[in-house]
Residue, then its C-alpha position, 0 to 999 in steps of 0.5 A: m342865519n344872516m337873513d339881510k345877506t340871504i335877502a341880499n342874493p339875486y332871486i329870480n324865477k322867470m316863469f312867474a316874472i318873480t324878482q328881487e322887489e317881491v322878495d323884498a316886499v316879503h321881507k317887509v311883512l315878515s319884519t312887521p313887529r305885529y302881523p294883521i290879519y287886515g294890514e297895509q298890504i291888503e288895504n293898499f293891493e284893494k285900493e290899488f286894485a280898484e283903481y287899475v280895473g275902474t271900479k269903487y271897490a275891490v275886496a282880496v280874497s283867499s282865490g278866485t274859486a272863493g271869490l265866486h262863492l262869496a259872490y253867489i252867498a251875497c246875491d243871496f241866491k236860494p236852492g231851486d234858483e238857476i243861474i246860465t253860465q258856459s259849460h267851456s271853463f273850470y268848474s269851480v265856477t259851478d261847484m260853488m253854484i251847487f254848494q249854494g243850492v244852485k242850479p247851473v243851466f249851460c249855454d253854448i258858446d262862440e265858436e271862435s272866442f270860447t265866451m258865452d254866446p248871448n243868444d243862446a244864453q237867452q233861450k236858456v231864461t225861465s223863471k227860475t233864472k236869477a243870474l248870468v255868469p260871463t267867462h272872459l275866457n283865456g283873455h278874450p272878453s265876452d260880448m258884455g252888450p247883448i249880456m248886459d241887454l239880456a240882464s235888464d231885460n229880465n232883471l238878472i245879476v250879472i256876476e263877471n268871471a275875469a279869472h283869466a282877463l286882467g287887462a282885457r277890455y270889451k270896447s274901451k271899458k276894462v272887464g270886471t266892471f261891468g258886473d254886479l259883482n266881479m271875479f279876478s284870480f291870482a293863481p300863478g297862471k294868472h297875470v298876477t300872481t301871489m304865488g299860491d291861491g289869491g284873489m280879487v272881487t270887484t264892485d261899484n256896489e257899496e252894500l254888496a262890497q261890504k257884505v263880501k268883506m264880511l263874508h270873507n272874515h267869518g261874518r264880522g263887520q267892523v270890529m273894533k269900530k264902533i264904540d261906546k261912550r268909554g271907547f268900548p267896542l260895542h260889538l265883538g262877535n259876528d253879524l251873519l255865517g261867513y268864511n274864513y276867505r282872507m287873503s294874508e299880507i304876505d299874499a297881498a305884498i306879492g300881489r302889489v309888486q306884481l301888479k304894479r309891473f303888470m301895470n307899467g308893461k313890464a310883464g303886461p298883456e302886451i309881451r304876451r300878444d307879441h308873443v302871440r304874433e310870433f306864432e302866427k308867423l310860424f305857424e304859417g302853412t300849417p293847419v293851425t287856427i291862431p285865437v281871435e280877437k274880436d273888432w270889440a275886444y281886447h284880448s289880454f291873453c292869458r293863455f294861448v290856445t288854439k284849434v288844431p285838426n287831429r288833436d289827440e294825435l298832434w297831442l301825442f307826437l308832440k310829447k314824443n318830441g319833449i313838447r308840452g301842450g294843454m287840452p283846456y277844459s276838456p271834457p267840459i263841465h257838463l260832461n264830467r262825472t260829478y255833473r252828469d250824475r248829478f243833473g243827468f247832462k248828456k253828450g250833444m246837449l251843446p253842440v259847439t262847446e262840445k266840438v270846440t273842446k276836442e280840437l283846442l290845444s294850448f301852449p305857454l306865453r312869456r310873462i316878460v321878456e327875459y322869458l321862452p326865448p325864440e328859440n322855444s317857439e321855433k321848436i314847437s313849430d317845427s314839430i307842429h310843421k312836421f307832424y302835418n307834412e307827415k300826414q300828408n304824405 
């Protein structure tokens, strides 16, 4: 095969905003004589990501889930400890707690932003509580002011789940900069993707950054960095128990191109925000509730999640018309069988969460202006108008 000729052909995946530039970046890695475990692509991706978010350190990992697991280990949580988080989220957030022997304690959510309700979280604090894990859901930041006050008053660690929220801001500060440790995800549905799994842990704490870096590489420190007078390495083993949660050079190469395009606006949040405004106009005259943006928030819209009456009927109606809507995080974590059986969680313990998750319906947003033409939004809108008009007649 003539690799140069193959690479020269146009390659565009509009759904994930993949262009020839990503292909060239991968080709460059594959052409490297020595394929390093921790090479220049990963090192530069970490530096560029930390600079964009606004933290001193960033550690590239194999997935967002891995990032959360590493954060829980690095913070030295022990069996019997409790961590407060929301149930309206992806269950990997709390699965990783259980692997550490930690009990997840669920608080309710704000009915408009679907993020942690700080007042309800405060009611759940006990002597066993060690941390808060707010989720910046769908791209809307959590109310970090009261959350950080609650943490300070009770000497709690904060770990931000920013998987959905690259570019989102609480007041003037980007999310992923408030917590002791913070996690971002690069799975295919996120703002920046490595076209598979991938994640980043951010922090301003050098000790925690180094611990995460060791943990994600089998517990090894800076191998070959410490040498004796002869230049021979002093230590080649591991310093603590760890995991293989490393990101690959190929993933990092794709991530760097995607991050650059996100930062320069070619695949940034403003494209998604424009699409939301497009939907808002089209949905006028229907009972569909468009996502809110709090006065203190900048919503980066990883997802477009609406609230609708008769959600299940509407979902079936749209399906018959060739339109697929999402029902995110339904049921909530505490009503998943794994959690009901393990902890005895029951319906009624989180009334706002349980109400909201029965009303949510999501639709795809365009990453780039060339993806999902207005006709796509109009088809969704026309079908929704038709459904509710028929319900009234």
